[in-house]
C-alpha positions in Angstrom: 19.7 6.2 12.5 21.9 7.4 9.6 23.1 3.9 8.9 19.6 2.5 8.9 18.4 5.1 6.3 21.5 4.6 4.2 20.8 0.9 4.1 17.2 1.4 2.9 18.1 3.3 -0.3 17.2 6.5 -2.0 13.5 6.0 -2.1 13.2 5.4 1.6 15.4 8.4 2.3 13.1 10.6 0.2 10.0 9.2 1.9 11.5 9.9 5.3 12.1 13.5 4.3 8.7 14.1 2.7 6.4 12.3 5.2 6.8 15.0 7.9 6.2 17.8 5.4 3.0 16.2 4.1 1.9 15.5 7.6 2.4 19.1 8.7 0.3 20.2 5.7 -2.4 17.9 7.0 -2.1 19.4 10.5 -2.6 22.9 9.2 -5.6 21.8 7.2 -7.1 20.0 10.2 -6.6 23.0 12.5 -8.1 25.3 9.9 -11.1 23.0 9.3 -11.7 22.4 13.0 -11.6 26.1 13.9 -13.9 26.8 10.9 -16.5 24.3 12.1 -16.3 25.7 15.7 -16.7 29.3 14.6 -19.6 28.5 12.2 -21.2 26.3 15.0 -21.9 23.5 12.5 -20.6 20.3 13.9 -18.8 20.6 17.2 -18.0 16.9 17.6 -16.3 16.7 14.2 -14.4 20.0 14.9 -13.1 18.6 18.2 -12.1 15.4 16.6 -10.2 17.3 13.8 -8.3 19.3 16.4 -7.4 16.2 18.4 -6.2 14.4 15.2 -4.1 17.5 14.4 -2.5 17.2 17.8 -1.8 13.4 17.3 -0.3 13.9 13.9 1.8 16.8 15.2 3.1 14.6 18.0 4.0 11.9 15.5 6.0 14.4 13.4 7.8 15.5 16.6 8.7 11.9 17.3 9.8 11.2 13.7 12.1 14.2 13.6 13.9 13.5 16.9 
């Protein structure tokens, strides 16, 4: 994988380092928003979808960093 990233150049290397970090910020925001909606009993369907999306993005981050 190192050879592939080296061939892409500096911009691609920077993106490969920042994408997981930005995704994890999104995961925390989705978890917080989903729990907030569940506690306030506003929209349970959106809350569940937010929590499922947080799991999917977290799974992607785990795969990216392997």
